[in-house]
C-alpha positions in Angstrom: 185.8 -123.0 -33.4 188.2 -125.2 -35.4 190.4 -127.7 -33.5 193.5 -127.0 -35.6 194.2 -123.7 -37.2 196.9 -125.1 -39.5 194.3 -127.3 -41.2 192.3 -124.2 -42.2 195.0 -122.1 -43.7 198.4 -122.7 -45.3 200.4 -120.2 -43.3 203.1 -120.1 -46.1 200.5 -118.7 -48.4 199.5 -115.8 -46.0 201.1 -112.6 -47.1 200.6 -108.9 -46.5 199.9 -106.6 -49.4 202.0 -103.5 -49.9 200.2 -100.1 -50.0 200.7 -100.1 -53.8 199.0 -103.5 -54.1 196.1 -102.4 -51.9 195.7 -99.2 -54.0 195.7 -101.2 -57.2 192.9 -103.4 -55.9 190.6 -100.5 -55.6 187.7 -100.3 -53.2 187.6 -102.5 -50.1 185.8 -105.7 -50.2 183.5 -106.9 -47.5 185.0 -109.6 -45.3 182.9 -112.5 -44.2 182.6 -113.0 -40.4 184.2 -116.5 -40.7 187.2 -115.0 -42.5 187.6 -112.2 -40.0 187.4 -114.7 -37.2 190.2 -116.6 -38.8 192.3 -113.4 -39.3 191.8 -112.5 -35.7 192.7 -116.0 -34.5 195.8 -116.0 -36.6 196.8 -112.6 -35.2 196.3 -113.9 -31.6 198.3 -117.1 -32.3 201.1 -115.2 -34.0 201.4 -112.8 -31.1 201.4 -115.6 -28.6 204.1 -117.4 -30.7 206.3 -114.4 -30.7 205.9 -114.0 -26.9 206.7 -117.6 -26.3 209.8 -117.5 -28.6 211.0 -114.4 -26.6 210.4 -116.2 -23.3 212.2 -119.3 -24.6 215.2 -117.2 -25.6 215.3 -115.6 -22.2 215.2 -118.9 -20.5 217.9 -120.4 -22.7 220.2 -117.5 -21.9 219.6 -117.9 -18.2 220.4 -121.6 -18.5 223.5 -121.0 -20.5 224.7 -118.4 -18.0 224.0 -120.6 -15.0 225.7 -123.8 -16.4 229.3 -122.7 -16.0 228.7 -121.6 -12.4 227.0 -124.9 -11.7 229.8 -126.8 -13.3 232.4 -125.0 -11.2 230.3 -125.6 -8.1 230.1 -129.3 -8.8 233.9 -129.5 -9.4 234.6 -127.6 -6.2 232.4 -130.1 -4.3 234.1 -133.1 -5.8 237.6 -131.7 -5.1 236.8 -131.0 -1.4 235.4 -134.6 -1.0 238.7 -136.1 -2.3 240.8 -134.3 0.3 
């Protein structure tokens, strides 16, 4: 297995064909096992990336929502110490 997927493929060049483009190509071509393995790896990595991005967004919202409460709690603590 390759150490770095990005070295094998330029992800900017990967595109999906429309149904019309697929029909224009004609009959299906045989895919080499190596290419299918790369396609499968890309799919797994892409799915994982999307899950991690969603998880990061969720955590960012939680942090953003908790910061004002923490700020207020810190200020209340400081005010009570001054008294």
